C-alpha positions as CSV (number, residue, x, y, z in Angstrom):
1,M,-3.2,-20.6,-9.5
2,N,-3.4,-20.5,-5.2
3,T,-6.5,-21.5,-4.4
4,N,-5.4,-20.2,0.0
5,R,-5.2,-16.7,-1.4
6,I,-8.0,-13.8,0.1
7,T,-10.0,-13.0,-3.0
8,I,-11.7,-9.2,-2.9
9,N,-15.0,-11.4,-2.2
10,K,-13.7,-12.5,1.0
11,I,-13.0,-8.5,1.0
12,Q,-17.0,-7.2,0.7
13,E,-18.0,-10.3,3.3
14,M,-15.7,-8.5,5.3
15,K,-16.6,-5.4,5.2
16,V,-20.4,-6.6,5.3
17,N,-19.6,-8.5,8.9
18,G,-18.5,-5.9,9.9
19,E,-15.4,-7.2,10.4
20,P,-12.1,-4.5,10.4
21,I,-9.9,-4.9,7.7
22,S,-6.5,-4.3,8.0
23,M,-3.8,-4.0,5.0
24,V,0.1,-2.4,4.9
25,T,2.7,-2.3,2.6
26,A,5.4,-4.9,2.0
27,Y,8.5,-4.2,-1.3
28,D,10.7,-7.2,-1.1
29,Y,10.5,-11.0,-0.4
30,T,11.7,-11.4,4.0
31,S,8.8,-8.2,4.5
32,A,6.7,-10.3,2.7
33,K,7.0,-13.7,4.2
34,I,7.2,-11.9,7.8
35,I,3.2,-10.0,6.7
36,N,2.6,-13.5,5.5
37,S,2.8,-15.2,9.0
38,T,-0.1,-13.4,10.6
39,K,-3.5,-12.7,9.4
40,I,-3.2,-9.3,7.2
41,P,-5.6,-10.9,4.8
42,I,-4.2,-7.4,2.0
43,I,-0.7,-6.0,1.3
44,L,-0.6,-3.1,-0.3
45,V,2.9,-2.5,-3.6
46,G,3.5,0.6,-2.3
47,D,4.4,3.2,-4.8
48,S,5.6,4.7,-0.9
49,M,8.2,2.7,-1.8
50,G,9.5,5.9,-3.4
51,N,10.3,7.5,0.3
52,N,11.4,4.1,1.9
53,I,13.2,1.8,-0.2
54,L,14.6,4.2,-2.8
55,G,15.1,7.7,-1.3
56,Y,13.1,9.5,-3.1
57,D,11.5,13.2,-1.4
58,S,7.7,11.6,-3.3
59,T,6.5,9.1,-4.9
60,I,6.7,10.5,-8.4
61,P,9.8,9.4,-9.3
62,V,8.8,5.5,-9.2
63,T,8.2,3.3,-12.4
64,V,6.6,0.2,-14.0
65,E,9.1,-1.9,-13.7
66,D,10.0,-0.4,-9.8
67,I,6.3,-1.7,-9.0
68,I,7.1,-5.0,-11.1
69,R,10.7,-5.8,-9.6
70,S,8.9,-5.2,-5.8
71,T,6.0,-6.6,-6.9
72,K,7.2,-10.6,-7.5
73,S,9.1,-10.7,-4.6
74,V,6.6,-9.5,-2.0
75,T,4.6,-12.7,-4.0
76,A,7.4,-15.2,-4.0
77,G,6.6,-14.3,0.1
78,A,3.6,-14.1,0.3
79,K,0.5,-16.9,-0.7
80,K,-2.7,-16.0,1.2
81,P,-2.6,-12.7,0.9
82,L,-3.9,-10.5,-1.8
83,I,-1.5,-8.7,-3.5
84,V,-2.4,-5.0,-4.1
85,A,0.2,-3.1,-6.7
86,D,0.3,1.0,-7.2
87,L,-0.1,2.1,-10.2
88,P,2.3,4.7,-10.4
89,F,2.4,8.3,-11.5
90,F,2.6,8.3,-15.4
91,S,0.9,4.8,-15.7
92,Y,-2.3,5.2,-15.9
93,Q,-2.4,8.6,-17.3
94,I,-1.9,9.1,-21.1
95,D,-4.3,6.6,-23.2
96,I,-6.3,3.4,-22.2
97,K,-4.2,1.3,-24.0
98,S,-1.1,2.2,-22.0
99,T,-2.6,2.0,-19.2
100,L,-4.0,-2.1,-19.7
101,L,-0.5,-2.1,-20.9
102,N,0.9,-1.2,-17.4
103,V,-1.9,-2.9,-16.2
104,R,-1.2,-6.3,-17.6
105,R,2.6,-6.1,-16.9
106,L,1.2,-6.1,-13.0
107,I,-0.9,-8.0,-13.2
108,Q,1.2,-10.5,-15.6
109,D,5.1,-9.9,-14.9
110,G,4.5,-9.1,-11.7
111,G,1.9,-11.6,-10.4
112,A,0.1,-8.7,-8.8
113,N,-4.1,-9.8,-8.4
114,A,-5.6,-6.2,-8.0
115,V,-4.3,-3.1,-9.0
116,K,-4.3,0.9,-7.5
117,L,-4.7,4.3,-8.9
118,E,-5.2,7.4,-7.4
119,G,-8.2,10.0,-8.5
120,G,-11.9,10.7,-8.6
121,E,-14.7,11.3,-11.6
122,Q,-11.6,12.1,-13.7
123,V,-10.3,8.4,-13.6
124,A,-14.0,6.7,-13.9
125,D,-14.2,5.7,-17.1
126,T,-10.9,4.1,-16.5
127,V,-11.0,2.3,-13.4
128,K,-14.5,0.8,-15.5
129,K,-12.3,0.1,-18.4
130,I,-9.5,-1.7,-16.8
131,V,-12.5,-4.0,-14.1
132,M,-14.6,-5.0,-17.7
133,A,-10.7,-6.4,-18.8
134,G,-10.7,-9.0,-15.9
135,V,-9.0,-7.2,-13.4
136,P,-9.3,-5.7,-9.8
137,V,-9.4,-2.4,-8.9
138,M,-9.5,-0.4,-5.5
139,G,-8.9,3.2,-5.4
140,H,-7.6,6.0,-4.3
141,I,-8.8,9.5,-3.1
142,G,-8.2,12.3,-0.6
143,L,-4.3,13.3,-0.4
144,T,-3.7,11.4,-3.6
145,P,0.7,11.6,-2.9
146,Q,1.3,11.4,-7.1
147,S,-0.3,15.0,-7.1
148,V,1.8,16.5,-4.7
149,N,2.2,18.9,-6.7
150,K,-1.4,19.7,-7.6
151,L,-2.1,20.6,-4.3
152,G,0.5,21.8,-2.7
153,G,2.1,19.7,-0.2
154,Y,0.3,16.1,2.3
155,K,-2.3,18.5,3.9
156,L,-5.2,17.9,4.9
157,Q,-8.1,17.2,2.8
158,G,-11.7,17.5,1.8
159,K,-12.1,20.8,5.4
160,T,-14.8,22.0,3.6
161,S,-18.5,21.3,2.6
162,E,-17.4,22.3,-0.9
163,S,-13.9,19.7,-0.5
164,A,-15.3,16.5,1.2
165,K,-19.0,16.8,-0.9
166,I,-16.5,16.5,-3.9
167,L,-14.5,14.0,-2.4
168,L,-18.1,11.8,-2.0
169,N,-19.1,12.2,-5.0
170,D,-15.5,10.3,-5.6
171,A,-16.2,7.5,-3.9
172,L,-19.9,6.9,-5.7
173,A,-17.9,6.9,-9.0
174,L,-15.3,5.2,-8.0
175,Q,-17.8,2.8,-7.1
176,E,-20.5,3.1,-9.7
177,S,-17.2,2.5,-12.0
178,G,-16.6,-1.4,-10.3
179,A,-14.0,-0.8,-7.4
180,F,-13.9,-3.3,-5.2
181,A,-12.3,-0.9,-2.0
182,I,-11.3,2.7,-2.2
183,V,-8.4,4.2,-0.1
184,L,-9.4,8.0,1.9
185,E,-6.4,9.0,3.1
186,L,-5.4,12.3,5.3
187,I,-9.6,13.7,5.9
188,P,-11.7,14.2,8.9
189,S,-13.2,11.2,10.4
190,E,-16.4,12.9,10.1
191,L,-16.1,13.2,6.8
192,S,-14.1,9.2,5.9
193,R,-17.7,8.3,8.4
194,E,-20.3,9.3,5.9
195,I,-18.6,8.5,2.5
196,T,-17.8,4.7,4.5
197,D,-21.9,4.1,5.6
198,T,-22.5,5.4,2.7
199,L,-20.9,2.4,-0.2
200,K,-21.0,-0.8,-0.5
201,I,-17.8,-0.9,-0.8
202,P,-15.3,-1.4,1.5
203,T,-13.0,2.5,2.4
204,I,-9.1,1.1,4.5
205,G,-8.2,4.7,5.5
206,I,-4.9,5.9,6.5
207,G,-4.9,9.4,8.7
208,A,-8.6,9.3,7.9
209,G,-9.9,8.7,11.0
210,I,-11.4,4.7,12.9
211,E,-14.7,5.5,10.7
212,C,-13.1,3.7,7.7
213,D,-14.0,-0.3,7.4
214,G,-10.3,-1.0,7.5
215,Q,-6.7,0.7,8.3
216,V,-3.5,1.1,5.8
217,Q,-0.3,1.9,7.3
218,V,3.8,1.3,5.3
219,F,5.5,-1.5,7.5
220,H,7.9,1.1,8.4
221,D,6.4,3.6,10.2
222,L,4.8,0.3,12.0
223,L,8.0,-1.1,12.9
224,G,9.9,2.7,13.4
225,L,12.6,1.8,10.8
226,D,13.2,5.6,10.3
227,L,14.4,7.0,14.1
228,E,13.3,10.3,12.3
229,F,9.9,10.2,11.2
230,S,6.9,10.2,13.4
231,P,4.0,10.2,11.3
232,K,0.9,11.4,13.9
233,H,-1.5,9.2,11.7
234,S,0.9,6.3,12.4
235,R,1.5,4.2,15.6
236,K,5.1,2.8,15.8
237,Y,4.4,-0.6,17.7
238,A,8.0,-1.7,17.9
239,H,11.4,0.1,17.4
240,L,14.0,-2.3,15.3
241,A,15.3,1.4,13.8
242,A,17.3,1.8,16.8
243,T,17.4,-3.0,17.8
244,I,19.3,-3.1,14.4
245,K,22.1,0.4,15.4
246,I,23.0,-1.4,18.8
247,A,22.6,-5.2,16.8
248,L,25.3,-3.4,14.2
249,E,27.4,-1.6,16.1
250,N,28.3,-4.9,18.0
251,Y,29.2,-6.6,15.0
252,D,31.6,-4.0,14.9
253,A,32.9,-4.0,17.5
254,D,33.3,-7.3,17.9
255,V,34.8,-7.7,14.4
256,R,36.8,-4.7,15.5
257,K,38.5,-7.2,18.9
258,K,38.4,-10.6,16.3
259,K,35.7,-11.8,18.1
260,F,33.6,-12.9,15.5
261,P,34.0,-15.5,14.0
262,T,34.8,-17.7,16.4
263,K,35.9,-21.8,16.0
264,E,32.2,-22.5,15.2
265,N,32.1,-19.8,12.8
266,S,34.4,-21.5,10.7
267,F,35.1,-24.7,8.4
268,F,38.1,-26.9,8.6
269,L,39.3,-29.2,6.3
270,K,39.4,-33.1,8.0
């Protein structure tokens, strides 16, 4: 057991002390190793790998096997942050037995420290049973990408007083069921503040304003790894796609001109 890894107790302590919580996605060993060298306390092995790694147009096709494989890579590279693995689409909606079997696989086979699932009151009983089995659960309400077809697209949620009340009740239900934190995605800042002030557990926002206890962002968005995608809720802290493109073009040019490899990159018989 890694006694140096961040725990859910530390995350709760950060909430109590008013210390902002940063979380970032990772899908492989290399990115996890880089994150591990920072002070970021939580890594999410998100089903957003569907969009960023696997080339899907949504998270829906992502499987439990995809998450397990990715989580194993991330846990190999990151020894300090809390590792939260997403339960993908229809891995927790059928029955509690299959849900717990999928949770077991993410924890035992993948090496995750906690799991995340989408939904509010409708999944509260599922959250309670996972927690009772000894596994920490992070909730996720607001825009829930696995329900994008039901929601009619990636749209701001909680815009009306009625829908805002539903989301607040969802958050309270998740807290009551034992969730240790809740992701708030694409909801108005005013609602984020109300939920954050009401809950005793941390809220982690994405497109939910500055009032949350923490923020989560996609690794690829932060580093500018997609030349075409610039979501409003994110900020590019680097523009690596352009840098990588130049590096690859320089490599290609050197190979074509026989400037690489050189003697320094070669081996010879003595």
